[in-house]
C-alpha positions in Angstrom: 18.9 -2.5 36.1 15.2 -2.0 36.7 14.0 -0.3 39.9 10.5 -1.4 40.9 8.3 -1.2 44.0 4.7 -1.5 45.4 2.7 1.3 46.8 -0.8 2.3 47.8 -1.7 5.8 46.6 -2.9 8.3 49.2 -5.3 11.2 48.7 -7.0 13.8 50.7 -10.7 13.2 51.4 -12.5 16.5 50.3 -15.2 15.9 52.9 -13.1 15.2 56.0 -9.8 16.7 55.0 -8.1 13.5 56.1 -5.6 11.5 54.1 -7.0 8.2 52.9 -5.0 5.2 51.6 -6.2 3.4 48.5 -7.2 -0.2 49.2 -5.6 -1.4 46.0 -1.9 -1.9 45.4 -0.1 -0.2 42.6 3.2 -1.0 41.0 5.9 1.1 39.4 9.2 0.5 37.6 11.9 2.4 35.8 14.4 0.8 33.4 17.8 2.1 32.6 17.3 5.0 30.1 13.8 5.8 31.3 13.3 9.3 32.5 10.3 8.5 34.7 8.5 5.7 36.4 5.8 3.7 34.8 2.9 3.3 37.3 -0.2 1.1 37.1 -2.8 -0.6 39.2 -2.3 -4.2 40.0 -6.0 -4.8 40.6 -5.7 -6.5 44.0 -5.8 -5.6 47.7 -3.6 -8.6 48.6 0.0 -7.5 48.9 1.5 -10.9 48.1 -0.6 -11.2 45.0 0.3 -7.7 44.0 4.1 -8.4 44.4 3.8 -11.5 42.3 2.0 -9.6 39.5 4.5 -6.8 39.6 7.5 -9.2 39.5 5.9 -10.9 36.4 5.3 -7.6 34.7 8.8 -6.4 35.4 10.4 -9.7 34.2 8.4 -9.6 31.0 9.3 -6.0 30.3 13.0 -6.7 30.9 12.9 -9.7 28.5 11.1 -7.6 25.9 13.7 -4.8 26.1 16.5 -7.3 25.8 14.9 -8.7 22.6 14.2 -12.1 24.2 10.4 -11.7 23.9 8.4 -9.9 21.2 6.7 -6.7 22.4 3.2 -7.3 23.8 1.7 -5.3 20.9 3.1 -7.8 18.4 1.9 -10.7 20.5 -1.6 -9.2 20.7 -1.7 -8.3 17.0 -0.6 -11.8 16.0 -3.6 -13.3 17.9 -6.0 -10.8 16.5 -8.2 -11.9 13.5 -7.2 -10.3 10.2 -10.8 -9.0 9.7 -10.4 -7.0 12.9 -7.2 -5.5 11.7 -8.9 -4.6 8.4 -11.8 -3.0 10.3 -9.4 -0.8 12.3 -7.6 0.1 9.0 -10.8 1.2 7.3 -11.7 3.3 10.4 -8.2 4.9 10.1 -8.9 5.7 6.4 -12.3 7.1 7.2 -10.7 9.4 9.9 -8.4 10.7 7.2 -11.4 11.5 5.0 -10.6 9.1 2.3 -13.4 8.7 -0.2 -16.0 6.0 0.4 -15.4 4.5 -3.0 -11.7 4.1 -2.1 -12.3 2.5 1.3 -15.0 0.3 -0.1 -12.6 -1.1 -2.8 -9.8 -1.6 -0.2 -12.1 -3.5 2.0 -13.6 -5.7 -0.8 -10.2 -6.6 -2.2 -8.6 -7.5 1.1 -11.6 -9.6 2.1 -11.5 -11.5 -1.2 -7.8 -12.1 -0.8 -8.2 -13.3 2.8 -11.0 -15.7 1.8 -9.4 -17.1 -1.3 -5.9 -17.4 0.2 -7.2 -18.8 3.5 -5.6 -16.0 5.6 -7.0 -15.8 9.2 -4.2 -14.0 10.9 -1.4 -11.7 9.8 1.0 -14.6 10.2 -0.8 -16.4 7.4 0.0 -13.7 4.8 3.1 -14.5 2.7 4.5 -13.5 -0.6 4.3 -17.1 -1.9 0.5 -17.4 -1.1 -0.2 -14.0 -2.7 1.8 -14.8 -5.9 0.1 -18.2 -6.1 -3.3 -16.5 -5.9 -2.4 -14.0 -8.5 -1.1 -16.6 -10.9 -4.5 -18.4 -10.8 -6.5 -15.3 -11.7 -7.9 -14.3 -15.0 -8.2 -10.6 -14.0 -6.5 -7.9 -15.9 -2.9 -7.0 -14.9 -4.1 -3.5 -13.8 -6.8 -5.0 -11.5 -4.3 -7.5 -10.0 -2.0 -4.6 -9.2 -4.9 -2.8 -7.5 -5.3 -5.9 -5.3 -1.6 -5.8 -4.5 -1.8 -2.1 -3.7 -4.7 -2.6 -1.3 -2.9 -5.4 0.6 0.3 -3.4 0.8 -1.6 -0.4 2.1 -3.0 -2.5 5.0 0.4 -4.2 5.7 2.3 -0.9 5.6 -0.2 0.5 8.1 0.2 -2.5 10.4 4.0 -2.2 10.2 3.8 1.6 10.9 1.7 1.0 14.0 3.9 -1.7 15.4 1.5 -4.6 14.8 3.8 -6.5 12.4 7.6 -6.3 11.9 7.6 -6.5 8.1 5.4 -6.2 5.1 5.7 -9.8 3.6 4.8 -8.7 0.0 7.0 -5.6 0.0 9.4 -7.1 -2.5 6.8 -8.7 -4.7 7.0 -7.0 -8.1 3.9 -5.6 -9.9 2.6 -7.1 -13.1 3.6 -5.4 -16.3 0.3 -4.6 -18.1 1.8 -3.1 -21.3 0.3 -4.7 -24.3 -2.1 -6.8 -22.2 -5.2 -4.6 -22.2 -8.4 -6.6 -21.9 -10.3 -4.2 -24.2 -9.5 -1.5 -26.8 -10.2 2.1 -25.9 -11.5 4.4 -28.6 -13.0 7.9 -28.9 -16.8 8.3 -28.9 -18.5 8.7 -32.2 -21.0 11.6 -32.7 -24.1 9.7 -31.8 -22.5 8.4 -28.5 -21.4 11.9 -27.6 -24.9 13.3 -28.2 -26.5 10.7 -26.0 -24.0 11.4 -23.2 -24.6 15.1 -23.4 -28.4 14.6 -23.3 -28.2 13.0 -19.8 -25.1 14.8 -18.4 -27.0 17.7 -16.7 -24.6 19.9 -14.7 -21.6 18.0 -16.1 -22.5 19.0 -19.6 -20.1 22.0 -19.8 -17.2 19.8 -18.6 -17.9 17.1 -21.2 -18.2 19.8 -23.9 
């Protein structure tokens, strides 16, 4: 059972010492299990309008807690463009002091996926569309796995912050790159090593 009510906050005027009542109505509610009231401004001086807004907010909160409606953060996130989620994720990575090269690659890979897969919102992302995109590529298996890692990093962050319920590519397996190298690695010959050392400056001791 949710208890809720309207009120107009009062404060003491520091100049006159008299108690003044706020012109605007506020609402408050407390649901079973809550330890305190949630209080907020209803943005109106009309009591009837305030009561209507409070009733709507309370009804929505009750339905959300009963699992009838998706939480507002999910509703808002579903309507937010994917590029905005990506920008917020990159900002999060920067705050954690991830290298510029890492964040740049994450951003580039996800933007390419969004463009070529036609993803505009988080609801557009699916395992089927990602696998279809991957199947059509000629990129090396290792590079394709890097794209998958970038996308999973974004989706895991969205899930962890309550913006999506699931990571839709969580169960998509990685590509096995064994025996599928796009070029053969080899050691440098003497001439190549000498040319590298000639231009390596402060890294020369490490290369030696």
